[in-house]
Each structure stands twice: as C-alpha cells, then as structure tokens.
SEGU-235730 format. One record per residue: chain; residue in one letter; x, y, z of N, C-alpha, C in turn. Coordinates in Angstrom, 1 decimal, padded with zeros to 4 digits. Layout:
BEGIN
  mol  type    n_c1    n_c2    n_c3   ca_c1   ca_c2   ca_c3    c_c1    c_c2    c_c3
    A     A       X       Y       Z       X       Y       Z       X       Y       Z
...
% end
This chain:
BEGIN
  mol  type    n_c1    n_c2    n_c3   ca_c1   ca_c2   ca_c3    c_c1    c_c2    c_c3
    A     M   120.3   116.1   112.0   121.0   115.6   113.2   122.1   116.6   113.6
    A     V   122.2   116.9   114.9   123.2   117.8   115.3   124.2   117.1   116.2
    A     R   125.5   117.3   116.0   126.5   116.6   116.8   127.3   117.8   117.4
    A     Y   127.8   117.5   118.6   128.7   118.5   119.3   130.1   118.0   119.2
    A     I   131.0   118.9   118.9   132.4   118.6   118.9   133.1   119.3   120.1
    A     P   133.8   118.5   120.9   134.5   119.1   122.1   135.2   120.3   121.7
    A     D   135.3   121.2   122.7   136.0   122.5   122.6   135.4   123.5   121.6
    A     R   134.2   123.2   121.1   133.6   124.2   120.2   132.3   124.7   120.9
    A     L   132.0   126.0   120.7   130.9   126.6   121.3   129.6   126.3   120.6
    A     K   129.6   126.1   119.3   128.4   125.8   118.5   128.3   124.4   118.1
    A     P   127.1   123.9   117.9   126.9   122.6   117.4   127.2   122.6   115.9
    A     T   127.6   121.4   115.4   128.0   121.3   114.0   127.0   120.3   113.4
    A     E   126.4   120.7   112.3   125.4   119.9   111.7   126.0   118.9   110.7
    A     V   125.5   117.7   110.7   125.9   116.6   109.8   124.7   116.4   108.9
    A     K   124.8   116.6   107.6   123.6   116.4   106.7   123.7   115.0   106.1
    A     T   122.6   114.3   106.1   122.5   113.0   105.5   121.4   113.1   104.4
    A     R   121.8   112.7   103.2   120.9   112.7   102.1   120.8   111.2   101.6
    A     T   119.5   110.8   101.4   119.2   109.5   101.0   118.5   109.5   099.6
    A     F   118.9   108.7   098.7   118.3   108.6   097.4   118.0   107.1   097.1
    A     T   117.2   106.9   096.1   116.9   105.5   095.6   117.3   105.4   094.2
    A     G   118.1   104.4   093.9   118.5   104.2   092.5   117.4   103.8   091.6
    A     D   117.5   104.2   090.3   116.5   103.9   089.3   117.1   103.1   088.1
    A     G   118.3   102.8   088.2   119.0   102.1   087.1   119.5   103.0   086.0
    A     S   119.2   104.3   086.0   119.7   105.2   085.0   120.4   106.5   085.5
    A     T   120.0   106.9   086.6   120.5   108.2   087.2   121.9   107.9   087.8
    A     T   122.9   108.8   087.4   124.2   108.6   087.9   124.6   109.8   088.8
    A     T   123.8   110.9   088.8   124.2   112.1   089.5   123.2   112.4   090.6
    A     F   123.7   112.8   091.8   122.9   113.0   093.0   123.4   114.3   093.7
    A     A   122.5   115.2   094.0   122.8   116.5   094.5   123.3   116.5   096.0
    A     I   124.3   117.4   096.2   124.9   117.6   097.6   125.0   119.1   097.7
    A     S   125.4   119.6   098.9   125.6   121.0   099.2   126.8   121.5   098.3
    A     N   126.8   122.8   098.1   127.9   123.4   097.3   129.2   123.3   098.0
    A     S   130.2   123.3   097.2   131.6   123.4   097.6   132.1   122.3   098.5
    A     L   131.6   121.1   098.3   132.1   119.9   099.1   133.1   119.1   098.2
    A     S   134.2   118.7   098.8   135.1   117.9   098.0   134.9   116.4   098.5
    A     T   135.6   115.5   097.8   135.4   114.1   098.1   135.9   113.7   099.5
    A     N   136.7   114.6   100.1   137.2   114.3   101.5   136.2   114.8   102.6
    A     K   135.1   115.5   102.1   134.1   116.0   103.1   132.8   115.3   103.0
    A     I   132.8   114.1   102.3   131.5   113.3   102.3   131.9   111.9   102.4
    A     L   130.9   111.1   102.8   130.9   109.7   102.8   129.8   109.2   102.0
    A     V   130.0   108.3   101.1   129.0   107.8   100.2   128.8   106.3   100.4
    A     S   127.6   105.8   100.6   127.4   104.4   100.7   126.3   103.9   099.7
    A     L   126.4   102.7   099.2   125.5   102.1   098.3   125.0   100.8   099.0
    A     N   123.7   100.8   099.4   123.1   099.6   100.1   123.9   099.3   101.3
    A     G   124.4   100.4   102.0   125.2   100.2   103.3   126.6   100.0   103.1
    A     L   127.1   099.8   101.9   128.6   099.6   101.7   129.2   100.9   101.3
    A     L   130.3   101.2   102.1   131.0   102.5   101.8   131.7   102.4   100.5
    A     Q   131.5   103.5   099.7   132.1   103.6   098.3   133.4   104.3   098.4
    A     R   134.3   104.0   097.4   135.6   104.6   097.4   135.6   105.8   096.6
    A     Q   136.2   106.9   097.2   136.4   108.1   096.5   137.1   108.0   095.2
    A     T   136.7   108.6   094.2   137.3   108.7   092.8   137.3   107.3   092.1
    A     T   137.1   106.2   092.8   137.0   104.9   092.2   135.5   104.6   091.9
    A     N   134.6   104.8   092.8   133.2   104.5   092.6   132.4   105.8   092.3
    A     Y   132.9   106.9   092.7   132.2   108.2   092.5   133.2   109.3   092.5
    A     T   132.7   110.4   091.9   133.5   111.7   092.0   132.5   112.8   092.4
    A     V   133.1   113.9   092.8   132.3   115.1   093.1   132.5   116.1   091.9
    A     V   131.4   116.5   091.3   131.4   117.4   090.2   130.5   118.6   090.5
    A     G   131.1   119.7   090.9   130.3   120.9   091.3   129.5   120.5   092.6
    A     S   128.2   120.6   092.6   127.4   120.3   093.7   126.7   118.9   093.5
    A     N   127.4   118.0   092.9   126.8   116.7   092.7   127.8   115.6   092.9
    A     V   127.3   114.4   093.4   128.1   113.2   093.4   127.7   112.4   092.2
    A     Q   128.7   112.0   091.4   128.5   111.3   090.2   129.1   109.9   090.2
    A     F   128.3   108.9   090.0   128.7   107.5   089.9   129.2   107.2   088.5
    A     G   130.2   106.3   088.4   130.6   105.9   087.1   129.6   105.1   086.3
    A     S   128.8   104.3   087.1   127.6   103.6   086.5   126.5   103.8   087.4
    A     A   125.3   103.8   086.9   124.1   104.1   087.6   123.8   103.0   088.7
    A     P   123.5   103.4   089.9   123.0   102.4   090.9   121.7   101.7   090.4
    A     E   121.6   100.5   090.7   120.5   099.6   090.2   119.2   100.1   090.8
    A     F   118.1   099.7   090.2   116.7   100.0   090.6   116.6   099.6   092.1
    A     S   116.1   100.5   092.9   115.9   100.3   094.3   117.1   100.2   095.2
    A     D   118.3   100.4   094.7   119.5   100.6   095.5   119.3   101.8   096.4
    A     T   119.9   101.8   097.6   119.8   102.9   098.5   121.2   103.6   098.5
    A     I   121.1   104.9   098.1   122.4   105.7   098.1   122.3   106.7   099.3
    A     T   123.3   106.6   100.2   123.3   107.5   101.3   124.6   108.4   101.2
    A     I   124.4   109.7   101.3   125.5   110.6   101.2   125.5   111.4   102.5
    A     I   126.6   111.3   103.3   126.8   112.1   104.5   127.8   113.2   104.3
    A     E   127.3   114.4   104.6   128.2   115.6   104.4   128.8   115.9   105.8
    A     L   130.1   115.8   105.8   130.9   116.0   107.1   131.2   117.5   107.3
    A     P   131.2   118.0   108.5   131.5   119.4   108.8   132.9   119.7   109.0
    A     I   133.8   119.0   108.3   135.3   119.2   108.5   135.8   120.0   107.3
% end
C-alpha cells in the first residue's frame, strides 16, 4: 500500500506484515533498524503495548508469551 504525505514529492510506503500464531512462536520478522516507535502491533485486532506486550530485538518483534494457535498478528511498519 502506498500513502502520500502532504508536502512530500515521493510516496511513502507503509508495510503491513501478517502472521498466524501457532502457540509456540514468539518472534516475528520485520524490516531492519525499526524501533518500537516505528511500528504498530496488533493481536486479533487489538493494539498491543510497546515494551509491555512486545519488544523489538534486531529485526524481530518478540512477544513475552507466544500468541495462541490461529491468533492473527499484524505488524504495520510506519515510514516515520
């Protein structure tokens, strides 16, 4: 998906990654060099709290406990 930001000449891409929980995986890949303030993470549509529900470790989002089987994990990488 491409979004346009006013007063910018180029479009800015917002990446959305979707994963499905399996009850044991706690780590999900994102782009390199993103911090917790450059992503939004939701679990079954509910926004998760930075550093409370997940952390960013290198190029991964890591949950404290594994999302349940068939949970939907959505990670939105913001262009800010």
